[in-house]
VEXDORO-627901 format. One record per residue (C-alpha): residue in one letter; z, y, x. Coordinates in steps of 0.5 Angstrom, whole numbers, padded with zeros to 4 digits, always signed. Each point is the difference from the previous one (the first is absolute). Layout:
# VEXDORO-627901
AZYX
...
//
This chain:
# VEXDORO-627901
M+0000+0000+0000
I-0002+0006+0003
V+0005+0006-0002
N-0004+0007-0001
V+0001+0007+0000
N+0000+0005-0006
W-0006+0004+0002
L-0007+0000-0002
G-0003+0002+0008
D+0005-0005+0002
V-0001-0005-0003
L-0007+0000+0002
L+0001+0001+0007
S+0004-0007-0001
T-0006-0004-0003
A-0002-0001+0007
A+0006-0003+0002
I+0000-0004-0006
R-0007-0003+0001
A+0003-0002+0007
I+0005-0004-0004
K-0005-0004-0004
K-0005-0001+0005
A+0005-0004+0005
N+0003-0003-0006
P-0007-0002-0005
E+0005-0005-0003
T+0006+0004-0002
H+0002+0003-0006
V+0000+0007+0001
A+0004+0005-0004
C+0001+0007+0001
M+0005+0004-0004
V-0001+0008-0001
V+0002+0004-0005
E-0005+0001-0006
R-0003+0006+0001
C-0003-0003+0006
F-0002-0006-0003
E-0008+0002-0001
I-0001+0001+0006
L+0002-0008+0002
E-0003-0002-0006
G-0006-0005+0002
N+0002+0000+0007
P-0003-0007+0003
Y+0006-0001+0004
L+0005+0000-0005
D+0001-0006-0004
E+0006+0004-0005
I+0002+0007-0001
I+0008+0001-0001
I+0001+0007-0004
F+0008+0003+0002
D+0002+0005-0004
E+0007+0002+0001
K+0000+0007-0004
K-0002-0004-0006
S-0001-0008-0001
H+0004-0001+0006
K+0005+0006+0000
G+0007-0003-0001
L+0005-0006+0003
I-0002-0004-0005
K-0007+0001+0000
K-0001-0001+0008
I+0004-0006-0001
R-0006-0003-0004
F-0005+0002+0004
I+0004-0003+0006
Q+0000-0007-0004
E-0007+0001-0001
L-0003+0001+0007
K+0006-0006+0002
R-0004-0005-0005
K-0006+0001+0004
Q+0002-0001+0007
F-0003+0004+0004
D+0000-0003+0008
I+0000+0008+0002
A+0000+0006-0001
F-0003+0006+0004
L+0003+0007-0002
F-0004+0005+0001
H+0005+0005-0004
R+0006+0002+0004
S+0005-0001-0007
F+0006-0003+0000
T+0000-0002-0007
R-0006-0003+0001
T+0002-0004+0006
L+0006-0002-0003
I-0003-0003-0006
T-0004-0004+0005
F+0005-0002+0003
L+0003-0002-0007
A-0006-0003-0002
G+0002-0006+0006
I-0007+0002+0003
P+0002-0003+0007
Q-0005+0004+0005
R+0001+0009-0001
V-0004+0003+0005
G+0000+0008+0000
Y+0002+0006+0004
R+0007+0000+0003
T+0004+0006-0004
A+0007+0000+0002
K+0002-0002-0008
R-0004-0005-0001
A+0000-0004+0007
F+0004-0005-0002
L-0005-0002-0006
L-0005-0001+0005
T-0003-0007+0003
K-0005+0004+0004
K+0002+0006+0002
V-0006+0004+0003
E+0002+0006+0004
P-0003+0007-0002
A-0005+0003+0005
K+0003+0006+0004
N-0005+0005-0002
E-0004+0001-0007
I-0006-0006-0001
H-0006+0000-0005
R+0003-0002-0007
L-0005-0006+0000
D+0003-0002+0006
Y+0007+0001-0002
Y-0002-0006-0005
L-0004-0004+0004
N+0006+0000+0005
I+0004-0004-0004
A-0005-0006-0001
R-0001+0000+0007
S+0008-0001+0003
V-0002-0007-0004
G-0006-0001+0004
I-0004+0002-0005
K-0007+0003+0003
D-0003+0006-0003
D-0006-0001-0004
G-0004+0008+0002
R+0004+0006-0001
L-0004+0002-0008
Y+0004+0000-0006
D-0003-0003-0007
L-0002+0003-0007
F-0003-0006-0004
I-0005+0004-0006
S-0002-0004-0005
Q-0008+0000-0002
S+0003+0004-0007
D+0004+0005+0005
Q-0007+0001+0003
G-0004+0000-0006
F+0005+0006-0003
A-0001+0003+0006
R-0007+0000-0001
S+0000+0002-0008
I+0005+0006+0001
L-0003+0003+0005
E-0008+0000-0003
S+0004+0002-0007
E+0002+0006+0004
G-0008+0001+0002
I+0002-0003+0008
K-0006-0004+0002
K+0000-0004+0006
E-0004+0004+0004
D+0004+0005-0001
F+0004+0002+0006
T+0008-0001-0004
V+0006+0002+0002
V+0006-0001-0002
I+0006+0003+0001
N+0008-0001+0000
P+0004+0006-0001
G+0006-0004-0001
G+0006-0003+0004
N+0007-0002-0001
W+0003+0006+0003
E-0002+0007+0000
P+0000+0002+0008
K-0005-0006+0001
R-0005+0004-0005
W-0006+0005+0002
S-0001+0005-0005
K-0002+0001-0007
E-0004+0006+0002
N-0003-0003+0007
F-0002-0006-0004
A-0004+0005-0006
K-0003+0003+0006
L-0002-0005+0004
S-0002-0005-0007
D-0005+0007-0001
R-0003+0000+0007
L-0002-0007-0001
I-0003+0001-0006
Q-0004+0006+0002
E-0002-0001+0007
L+0000-0007+0000
G-0002-0003-0007
A+0005-0004-0001
K+0003-0002-0006
I+0009+0000+0000
V+0005-0005-0003
I+0007+0002-0001
C+0004-0006+0000
G+0007-0001-0001
A+0005-0003-0004
H+0002+0001-0007
K+0006+0005+0003
D-0006+0003+0003
I-0004+0003-0005
D+0002+0007-0001
L-0001+0000+0008
A-0006-0002+0000
K-0002+0005-0006
D+0003+0006+0004
I-0005-0002+0005
A-0006+0000-0004
R+0002+0007-0004
K+0001+0003+0007
M-0008-0002+0002
Q-0007+0002-0002
E-0002-0006-0001
N+0001-0006-0004
P+0004-0006+0003
V+0000-0006-0004
I+0007-0001-0001
L+0002-0008-0001
A+0008+0001+0002
G+0004-0004-0004
K-0006-0004-0003
T+0001-0006+0005
T+0003-0006+0002
L+0001+0000+0008
K-0005-0005+0000
Q-0004+0004-0003
L+0001+0005+0004
G-0001-0004+0006
A-0008-0002-0003
V-0001+0008-0002
M+0002+0000+0008
K-0004-0005+0002
E-0007+0003-0004
S+0002+0007+0003
D-0003+0003+0007
L+0006+0002+0002
V+0008+0002-0002
I+0003+0005+0001
S+0008+0000+0000
A+0007+0001+0005
D+0004-0006+0000
S+0002-0004-0006
G-0001-0006-0004
P-0007+0001-0002
M-0003+0003+0008
H+0003-0008+0002
I-0004-0002-0006
A-0007+0003+0002
A+0002-0003+0006
A+0001-0007-0002
V-0006+0000-0004
G-0004+0003+0006
A-0001+0006-0002
N-0003+0006+0005
L+0006+0005+0000
I+0003+0006+0002
A+0008+0000+0001
L+0003+0007+0001
F+0007-0001+0002
G+0005+0005+0001
P+0008-0003+0001
T-0001-0007+0000
S-0004-0003+0007
P-0006-0005-0001
E+0001-0004+0006
V+0007-0002-0005
T-0004+0000-0007
G-0008+0002+0002
P-0004-0004-0004
I-0004-0006+0003
G-0007-0002-0003
K-0007-0003+0000
G-0002+0007-0002
R-0002+0006+0005
I+0007+0004-0001
E+0001+0006+0004
I+0008+0003+0000
I+0001+0008+0000
C+0007+0003+0003
T+0003+0005+0003
E+0005+0002+0005
V+0005+0005-0002
G+0005-0001+0005
C+0005-0005-0006
K+0003-0006+0002
I-0005-0005-0004
P+0001-0004-0004
C+0004+0004-0003
Y+0004-0003-0007
K+0003+0007-0003
L-0002-0001-0008
T+0001+0008+0001
C-0003+0005+0006
D+0000+0007-0001
D-0007+0002+0002
Y-0005-0007+0000
R-0004+0002+0006
C-0001-0006+0002
M-0005-0001-0006
K-0002+0007+0000
E-0003+0000+0006
I-0005-0004-0002
S-0006+0004-0002
V-0006-0001-0006
E-0004+0001+0007
D+0003-0006+0003
V-0001-0004-0005
F-0007+0002-0001
G-0002-0001+0006
K+0002-0007+0000
V-0003-0002-0007
K-0007+0003+0003
Q+0000-0005+0005
F+0000-0006-0006
R-0006+0004-0004
//
């Protein structure tokens, strides 16, 4: 059993380790324990035989529900748990479920619960290697440094259909922009996205698609209102897999460091990634498409995980001209 993390981008990055584990043990039943919101990212992954939802805020909230969950795991008789999550609670669950081998990074609180303690790297490493190192610690060899998102034919058909319904043809130069992000300091401004989108339409004849989750609908509409031209707004109209299919159909994706950025990389889309407070060396995209990363040196310590900032200058220093110049290289 693989005990996964709670964040969309990191779950995608963990799929390189999932693939390595399954390929090293092709006859073994491999299950992954993950929160419900990340289920779709793993659904249809051929390297997993089972996905187990663990939701400690709802269906597994409270002691009684956790005990029942532990009993369910115990009946499955797993031989080994790979703990990608550093949570003490999740580690204790695998111990109480009677899983004899428990492999994960050493932390002060849970070290006594682990049978294989993996020493953390002295310096921050790419998150993909962070998960791969847990598999490597028991002799599992890598199967490449790409991560997986499996798109169905149905999702691909949906993408082509919705783009065509918006007047976007296969031969058009289609650019998907992802303006959202899970925290404000990583976001490029609405004004910059609007100015860039207008230039792409006016000077390069691009078709602009603004994507995002349901919570990003207002953000997408704000960007559209600031534009002179008319973009296509797909925010809130796709599932994660459908979003991946739309990105795969596009010529280019422009995004800050976020889950959708990693979706673009996973499906092999061409990508321009905008990095401010986070580090490309730690969470940079890796994919089969052409990837360009734009980041600026502003004298701050990077990565910076402050959720509030006085000026957000690391993102403000990325200009519309910087991004437009990169886009022209893809035309």
